[in-house]
C-alpha positions as CSV (number, residue, x, y, z in Angstrom):
1,M,137.2,199.0,24.9
2,R,137.4,200.4,28.4
3,F,135.2,203.3,29.2
4,F,136.4,205.9,31.8
5,D,139.3,203.8,33.1
6,G,140.5,207.1,34.6
7,H,137.6,207.0,37.1
8,L,139.7,204.6,39.2
9,T,142.5,207.1,39.5
10,V,140.1,210.0,40.0
11,L,138.3,208.2,42.9
12,I,141.5,207.3,44.7
13,G,142.6,210.9,44.3
14,L,139.2,212.1,45.7
15,I,139.6,209.8,48.7
16,I,143.1,211.1,49.5
17,T,141.9,214.7,49.1
18,L,138.8,214.1,51.3
19,M,141.0,212.5,54.0
20,T,143.3,215.5,54.0
21,A,140.5,218.1,53.8
22,G,138.5,216.4,56.5
23,A,141.5,216.2,58.9
24,I,142.0,219.9,58.4
25,V,138.3,220.8,58.9
26,S,137.8,218.6,62.0
27,D,141.2,219.1,63.7
28,G,142.0,215.5,63.2
29,N,138.7,214.0,64.5
30,Y,137.7,213.1,60.9
31,L,140.4,210.5,60.8
32,S,139.8,209.1,64.3
33,L,139.3,205.4,64.6
34,F,135.7,205.9,65.8
35,N,134.8,208.1,62.8
36,L,136.5,205.8,60.3
37,Q,134.6,202.8,61.8
38,S,131.3,204.8,61.7
39,M,131.8,205.7,58.0
40,A,132.7,202.1,57.1
41,G,129.6,200.9,58.9
42,Q,127.4,203.2,56.8
43,V,128.8,202.3,53.4
44,P,127.5,198.7,53.0
45,E,123.8,199.3,52.8
46,I,124.1,202.0,50.1
47,G,127.0,200.2,48.4
48,L,125.1,197.0,47.9
49,L,122.2,198.9,46.3
50,A,124.7,200.7,44.0
51,I,126.1,197.3,42.9
52,G,122.6,196.3,42.0
53,V,122.3,199.5,40.0
54,L,125.6,198.7,38.2
55,L,124.3,195.2,37.2
56,A,121.0,196.7,35.9
57,M,122.8,199.4,33.9
58,C,125.4,197.0,32.5
59,V,122.8,194.5,31.1
60,G,121.5,197.3,28.9
61,N,118.1,197.9,27.4
62,G,117.7,201.1,29.3
63,G,118.4,199.1,32.4
64,I,118.3,200.7,35.8
65,E,117.1,199.5,39.2
66,L,114.7,201.9,40.8
67,S,113.1,199.4,43.2
68,G,116.2,198.6,45.3
69,I,115.6,200.5,48.5
70,A,111.9,199.7,48.4
71,L,112.7,196.0,48.1
72,A,115.3,196.3,50.9
73,N,112.6,197.8,53.1
74,L,110.1,195.1,52.1
75,S,112.6,192.4,52.8
76,G,113.1,193.7,56.3
77,V,109.4,194.2,57.0
78,V,108.5,190.7,55.8
79,A,111.3,189.1,57.6
80,A,110.7,191.0,60.9
81,T,107.0,190.3,60.8
82,I,107.4,186.5,60.3
83,A,110.4,186.2,62.7
84,V,108.6,188.2,65.5
85,S,105.4,186.1,65.1
86,F,107.1,182.8,65.8
87,F,110.3,183.5,67.8
88,S,111.6,185.7,70.5
89,A,114.6,187.8,69.7
90,S,115.8,187.7,73.4
91,Q,115.1,184.0,74.1
92,D,116.1,182.5,70.8
93,P,118.5,185.0,69.2
94,E,120.2,182.4,66.9
95,I,117.0,181.0,65.5
96,F,115.4,184.4,65.2
97,S,118.5,185.8,63.3
98,L,118.6,182.8,61.0
99,I,114.9,183.0,60.2
100,F,115.1,186.7,59.7
101,I,118.1,186.4,57.2
102,V,116.5,183.5,55.3
103,V,113.1,185.2,54.9
104,A,114.7,188.5,53.9
105,L,116.9,186.8,51.2
106,A,113.9,184.9,49.9
107,T,111.9,188.1,49.6
108,G,114.7,189.8,47.8
109,F,115.1,186.8,45.5
110,L,111.4,186.8,44.6
111,G,111.3,190.6,44.1
112,G,114.3,190.6,41.8
113,L,112.9,187.6,39.9
114,L,109.7,189.5,39.4
115,N,111.6,192.4,37.9
116,G,113.6,190.1,35.6
117,L,110.5,188.2,34.3
118,L,108.6,191.4,33.6
119,I,111.6,192.9,31.7
120,A,112.6,189.7,29.8
121,Y,109.3,188.3,28.8
122,L,106.9,191.2,28.7
123,K,109.5,193.5,27.2
124,I,108.7,196.3,29.7
125,T,111.4,199.0,29.7
126,A,113.5,198.5,32.8
127,I,113.1,202.0,34.2
128,L,109.3,201.8,33.9
129,C,109.2,198.2,35.3
130,T,111.3,198.9,38.3
131,L,109.4,202.2,38.9
132,G,106.2,200.1,39.0
133,T,107.6,197.4,41.2
134,Q,109.0,200.1,43.5
135,M,105.5,201.3,44.2
136,L,104.3,197.7,44.5
137,F,107.0,196.9,47.1
138,I,106.2,200.0,49.1
139,G,102.5,199.2,49.1
140,L,103.1,195.7,50.3
141,A,105.4,196.9,53.1
142,V,102.9,199.5,54.2
143,A,100.1,196.9,54.1
144,I,102.0,194.3,56.1
145,S,103.3,196.7,58.7
146,D,100.2,199.0,58.8
147,G,102.5,201.8,58.0
148,R,104.4,201.5,61.3
149,S,107.9,200.5,62.1
150,V,108.4,196.8,63.1
151,R,110.8,196.3,65.9
152,V,113.5,193.6,65.3
153,G,115.3,194.1,68.5
154,A,119.0,193.2,69.0
155,P,119.4,189.4,68.7
156,G,123.1,188.6,69.1
157,P,124.0,187.2,65.6
158,L,121.9,189.8,63.7
159,Y,123.1,192.7,65.9
160,E,126.7,191.7,65.2
161,I,126.2,191.8,61.5
162,G,125.2,195.5,61.7
163,N,127.3,196.7,64.6
164,G,130.0,194.1,65.4
165,L,133.7,194.5,64.7
166,L,136.3,192.1,63.4
167,F,139.9,193.2,63.7
168,E,138.5,196.7,64.4
169,I,136.7,196.7,61.1
170,P,132.8,196.7,60.9
171,I,131.6,193.2,60.0
172,S,129.0,194.7,57.7
173,F,131.8,196.4,55.7
174,L,133.7,193.2,55.4
175,L,130.5,191.5,54.2
176,F,130.1,194.2,51.6
177,I,133.7,193.9,50.4
178,G,133.3,190.1,50.2
179,V,130.1,190.4,48.1
180,A,131.7,193.0,45.9
181,C,134.7,190.7,45.3
182,I,132.4,187.8,44.3
183,I,130.3,190.0,41.9
184,G,133.5,191.5,40.4
185,F,135.0,188.0,39.8
186,V,131.8,186.8,38.2
187,L,131.6,189.8,35.9
188,R,135.2,189.6,34.8
189,Y,136.0,185.9,34.6
190,T,132.8,183.9,33.9
191,P,130.7,183.4,30.8
192,F,127.8,185.0,32.6
193,G,129.8,188.2,33.0
194,M,130.7,188.2,29.3
195,W,127.1,187.6,28.3
196,L,125.9,190.4,30.5
197,M,128.4,192.9,29.2
198,L,127.9,191.9,25.6
199,N,124.1,192.1,26.0
200,G,124.5,195.7,27.2
201,S,127.1,196.8,24.7
202,N,125.7,195.1,21.6
203,P,122.4,193.3,22.1
204,K,122.0,192.4,18.4
205,A,125.4,190.6,18.4
206,A,124.5,188.8,21.6
207,E,121.2,187.7,20.0
208,Y,122.8,186.4,16.8
209,A,125.5,184.7,18.8
210,G,122.9,182.7,20.6
211,F,123.5,184.0,24.0
212,P,120.7,183.3,26.5
213,K,119.4,186.9,26.6
214,N,116.3,186.3,28.7
215,K,118.2,184.1,31.2
216,V,120.9,186.8,31.6
217,I,118.3,189.5,32.2
218,I,116.4,187.5,34.7
219,S,119.5,186.4,36.5
220,T,120.9,189.9,36.6
221,Y,117.7,191.4,38.2
222,T,117.4,188.4,40.6
223,V,121.0,189.0,41.9
224,S,120.1,192.7,42.2
225,G,117.1,191.8,44.3
226,I,119.3,189.6,46.6
227,L,121.7,192.5,47.0
228,S,118.8,194.7,48.0
229,S,117.7,192.1,50.6
230,L,121.3,192.0,52.0
231,A,121.1,195.8,52.3
232,G,117.7,195.4,54.1
233,I,119.3,192.9,56.6
234,I,122.1,195.3,57.4
235,I,119.7,198.2,57.8
236,A,117.6,196.1,60.2
237,A,120.7,195.0,62.1
238,R,122.0,198.6,62.5
239,T,118.7,200.4,63.3
240,I,116.9,197.6,65.3
241,N,113.7,198.6,63.6
242,V,112.5,198.3,60.0
243,K,110.1,200.6,58.2
244,W,108.7,201.0,54.7
245,D,110.1,204.5,54.1
246,Y,113.7,204.1,55.4
247,G,116.3,205.7,53.2
248,T,114.1,207.7,50.9
249,S,117.2,209.4,49.4
250,Y,119.1,206.1,48.8
251,L,117.8,205.7,45.3
252,L,119.4,208.9,44.2
253,V,122.6,208.1,46.1
254,A,122.9,204.6,44.6
255,I,122.5,205.9,41.1
256,L,125.0,208.7,41.8
257,I,127.5,206.1,43.1
258,A,127.2,204.1,39.9
259,V,127.5,207.1,37.6
260,M,130.5,208.4,39.6
261,A,132.1,205.0,39.2
262,G,131.9,205.3,35.4
263,V,129.2,202.8,34.7
264,K,127.8,203.4,31.3
265,P,124.1,204.2,31.5
266,E,123.8,202.8,27.9
267,G,125.0,199.4,29.2
268,G,128.0,197.2,28.5
269,Y,130.6,198.6,31.0
270,G,131.0,198.9,34.7
271,R,133.7,198.0,37.3
272,V,132.8,196.8,40.8
273,I,136.0,198.2,42.3
274,C,135.1,201.7,41.1
275,V,131.6,201.3,42.6
276,V,133.2,200.3,45.9
277,L,135.5,203.3,45.9
278,S,132.7,205.6,44.7
279,A,130.6,204.5,47.7
280,I,133.4,205.1,50.1
281,T,134.1,208.5,48.5
282,L,130.5,209.6,48.9
283,Q,130.3,208.5,52.5
284,M,133.5,210.4,53.2
285,M,132.0,213.5,51.6
286,S,128.8,213.1,53.6
287,S,130.8,212.8,56.9
288,M,132.9,215.9,56.1
289,L,129.7,217.9,55.4
290,N,128.4,216.8,58.9
291,F,131.7,218.0,60.4
292,M,131.3,221.3,58.7
293,G,127.8,221.6,60.3
294,L,125.9,221.7,57.0
295,S,122.3,220.5,56.9
296,N,121.0,217.5,55.1
297,F,119.3,219.7,52.6
298,I,122.7,221.0,51.5
299,R,123.9,217.4,51.2
300,D,120.9,216.4,49.0
301,F,121.5,219.4,46.8
302,A,125.2,218.5,46.5
303,W,124.2,214.9,45.5
304,G,121.8,216.1,42.8
305,A,124.3,218.5,41.4
306,L,127.0,215.8,41.4
307,L,124.7,213.4,39.5
308,L,123.9,215.9,36.8
309,G,127.5,216.9,36.5
310,F,128.9,213.4,36.1
311,L,126.1,212.5,33.6
312,A,127.0,215.6,31.6
313,I,130.7,214.7,31.6
314,G,129.9,211.1,30.6
315,R,127.8,212.3,27.7
316,F,130.5,214.7,26.4
317,R,133.2,212.0,26.7
318,L,130.9,209.5,24.9
319,L,130.4,212.0,22.0
320,D,134.1,212.5,21.8
321,L,134.7,208.8,21.5
322,I,132.1,208.5,18.8
323,N,133.6,211.4,16.8
324,L,137.1,209.9,17.1
325,Q,135.8,206.6,15.7
326,K,134.1,208.5,12.8
327,H,137.4,210.3,12.0
328,A,139.3,207.1,12.2
329,I,136.9,205.4,9.8
330,S,137.0,208.3,7.4
331,A,140.7,208.4,7.4
332,S,141.0,204.7,6.7
333,V,138.5,205.0,3.8
334,R,140.6,207.8,2.2
335,S,144.0,206.1,2.7
336,P,145.8,204.6,-0.4
337,H,145.7,201.2,1.2
338,A,142.0,201.3,1.5
339,Q,141.6,202.4,-2.1
340,K,143.7,199.5,-3.3
């Protein structure tokens, strides 16, 4: 059964409303090509983290990914430290960029694998496990960098990932859309996607059916870790520096995006397209608040209020569905056909 299919329509309506309101507030500057490119360039890093949260929620068992931004920062710090130690960003930009990307992806892979192994085999609740690894990743990043930012510079290929344009569209945004399409296809059309959703919606049935539960959990959190490292690569490419405490509010925002997209916190349902639209919607809201001259404190307050509001709405809708099912069962039991 689909859960909150109306979220897709609501999100599209929100985007249209924000475009209209933003254009009115900013005298048309909100919809300028420059601002649209700016917004699109800021979506990928938080959008990739939100897809990681979606995967963790869908797999169930109280799943949530709290270590995403910490792992993204760690990936950037480790990759920058190794790349800078052996290569010059100005003299060998291609090799520097390649080494940076490979090391960052490997770090994300190992971090996600660690989360998956701890949750699958030690049976640690996901929220507690990823909270612990979040602190571990932060500590490692601080130790490696001595708490200072590590300069990556602007080597050509890496810089293009974060700041380049293709057909007037940010390359990072196209990368985000491509990754989202791959994840969406896997979840919808492959056995792994079916196993992941069944494990989240009915873990007992998945266990009795002989699904590889532990492998699914490990794979899910490993993919989430790789998504975090991709976000770390884009962050490094955009900002030229990496630091252990970048994006301190990204954890809240990534969870908010997933909840706005209708992902079930209990597990078993989530749509990637809704997460993509939710990330775009939130970025448009943030940009409009900037045009209105409101401070970042107001924005953080708005994000927290939105998160609580969507969680409350989701809870009430879930209770309504449960009550409808109970009434349907009671009616079938009392019907003449059931008595015969």
